[in-house]
C-alpha positions in Angstrom: 205.7 -39.4 -10.7 202.2 -38.7 -11.8 201.8 -35.8 -10.0 205.3 -34.0 -10.7 204.4 -34.5 -14.4 201.1 -32.8 -14.1 202.9 -30.3 -12.1 205.5 -29.3 -14.3 202.6 -29.2 -17.5 200.4 -26.9 -15.4 203.7 -24.9 -14.4 204.0 -24.2 -17.9 201.0 -23.5 -18.4 200.4 -21.1 -15.4 203.9 -19.3 -16.4 202.6 -19.3 -20.6 199.4 -17.7 -18.9 200.8 -15.0 -17.1 203.2 -14.1 -20.0 200.3 -13.9 -22.5 198.4 -11.6 -19.7 201.7 -9.0 -19.9 202.4 -8.9 -23.3 198.8 -9.4 -25.3 197.8 -5.8 -26.4 193.8 -6.2 -26.1 192.8 -6.0 -22.6 189.7 -7.7 -23.0 192.4 -10.9 -24.0 194.5 -9.7 -21.3 191.7 -10.2 -18.5 191.1 -14.3 -20.3 195.0 -14.9 -19.5 194.5 -14.4 -16.1 191.4 -16.2 -15.7 193.4 -18.9 -17.0 196.1 -18.4 -14.5 193.1 -18.3 -11.7 192.6 -21.8 -12.8 195.6 -23.3 -12.7 196.4 -21.9 -9.3 193.1 -23.7 -8.2 194.0 -27.0 -9.9 197.6 -26.5 -7.7 195.7 -26.3 -4.6 193.6 -29.2 -6.2 197.2 -31.1 -6.2 197.9 -29.8 -2.7 194.9 -31.3 -1.1 193.3 -28.4 -0.3 189.6 -28.5 -2.7 187.8 -25.5 -0.6 190.7 -23.0 -1.2 190.8 -24.2 -5.1 186.4 -23.6 -5.2 186.9 -20.3 -3.5 189.8 -19.6 -5.8 187.4 -20.3 -8.6 184.5 -18.8 -7.2 186.1 -15.5 -6.0 188.8 -14.8 -8.4 188.0 -16.0 -12.1 184.3 -15.7 -11.0 183.3 -12.2 -9.5 186.4 -10.6 -9.4 187.1 -10.9 -13.6 183.3 -10.0 -14.1 184.2 -6.9 -12.4 187.4 -6.3 -14.3 185.5 -7.4 -17.9 182.7 -4.8 -16.9 185.2 -2.1 -16.5 187.2 -3.2 -19.4 183.8 -2.9 -21.6 181.9 0.1 -19.3 185.2 2.0 -20.7 185.4 0.8 -24.1 188.8 -0.6 -24.4 187.1 -3.9 -25.8 186.9 -2.0 -29.5 188.6 -4.6 -31.8 189.1 -3.9 -35.5 186.3 -4.8 -37.2 186.0 -8.4 -38.4 183.9 -11.2 -39.1 182.2 -13.1 -36.9 183.7 -16.8 -36.6 181.4 -19.7 -38.1 182.0 -21.5 -34.6 181.0 -19.1 -32.1 177.0 -19.0 -33.4 176.6 -23.0 -32.7 178.8 -22.9 -29.3 176.7 -19.9 -28.3 173.5 -22.0 -29.4 174.9 -25.1 -27.5 175.9 -23.6 -24.2 172.5 -21.9 -24.0 170.3 -24.9 -24.0 173.0 -26.6 -21.6 172.6 -23.6 -19.4 168.2 -24.3 -20.0 167.9 -27.5 -19.5 170.1 -27.3 -16.2 168.1 -24.6 -15.0 164.7 -26.3 -15.4 165.8 -29.4 -14.1 166.8 -27.8 -10.9 163.7 -25.7 -10.8 161.3 -29.3 -11.0 163.7 -31.7 -9.3 165.3 -29.4 -6.7 162.3 -27.5 -5.5 162.7 -28.5 -1.7 165.2 -27.4 0.5 165.9 -29.7 3.4 169.7 -28.1 4.0 170.9 -28.6 7.3 173.0 -26.1 9.7 175.9 -27.7 11.1 176.4 -26.9 14.6 178.9 -24.9 15.7 180.6 -27.4 18.2 181.2 -29.5 15.2 185.0 -29.8 14.4 185.2 -27.3 11.7 188.4 -28.7 9.4 187.1 -31.6 9.1 187.2 -33.3 5.3 183.1 -34.2 6.2 182.4 -30.9 7.1 183.5 -29.5 3.8 182.5 -32.0 1.8 178.5 -31.8 3.3 179.0 -28.1 2.8 180.3 -28.6 -1.0 176.9 -31.3 -0.9 174.4 -28.3 0.3 176.3 -25.3 -2.3 176.1 -27.5 -5.1 172.7 -29.5 -4.6 170.2 -27.6 -2.5 171.7 -23.8 -3.4 173.0 -24.4 -7.3 170.0 -22.7 -8.4 170.5 -19.4 -6.8 174.0 -19.5 -8.0 173.1 -19.9 -11.3 170.3 -16.9 -10.8 172.9 -14.5 -9.4 175.3 -15.3 -12.1 172.7 -14.7 -14.8 171.9 -11.3 -13.2 175.4 -10.4 -13.0 175.1 -10.8 -16.8 172.2 -8.9 -17.6 173.6 -6.2 -15.4 176.8 -6.2 -17.4 174.7 -6.0 -20.6 172.5 -3.5 -19.5 175.3 -1.3 -18.3 176.9 -1.5 -22.0 173.8 -1.0 -23.7 173.6 2.3 -22.0 177.2 3.3 -22.8 176.8 2.7 -25.9 173.3 4.9 -25.9 174.9 7.7 -24.1 178.2 7.6 -26.7 176.0 7.8 -29.4 173.8 10.4 -27.9 
């Protein structure tokens, strides 16, 4: 019964986020509604018992593809919003999230400095839960720091492209 309730609530969220994406006049908000829709689809995969597909949905679609969408939107200058005041909660939230990221990075550098990752032999059964669990644990234990570094590099590249684009428009 609880699965049905969760499914119905998530269905409403998926429909609302899809409609928000379609009817939003701001392209950045539209892209954020699409990210929310991707996350809800990933939760649907979890409900169906497919955790690897859910992780791939989040990583590939909500992560990489949406970064590219937002990169193109910002590069083209479609993010121009009417002038408004900065909300008072934005700066403390940014400081809190930056601190959490810094603490996580420091922990990963010092606590997980060595890598003892093992490779699964080709003769092992590929579709077992143990192999998926082992792969997930390897990804999120031994290779979390490279994943975080890659995400920061993508963010820096996006900010750099925006700065270069702003200089080009100003000049």
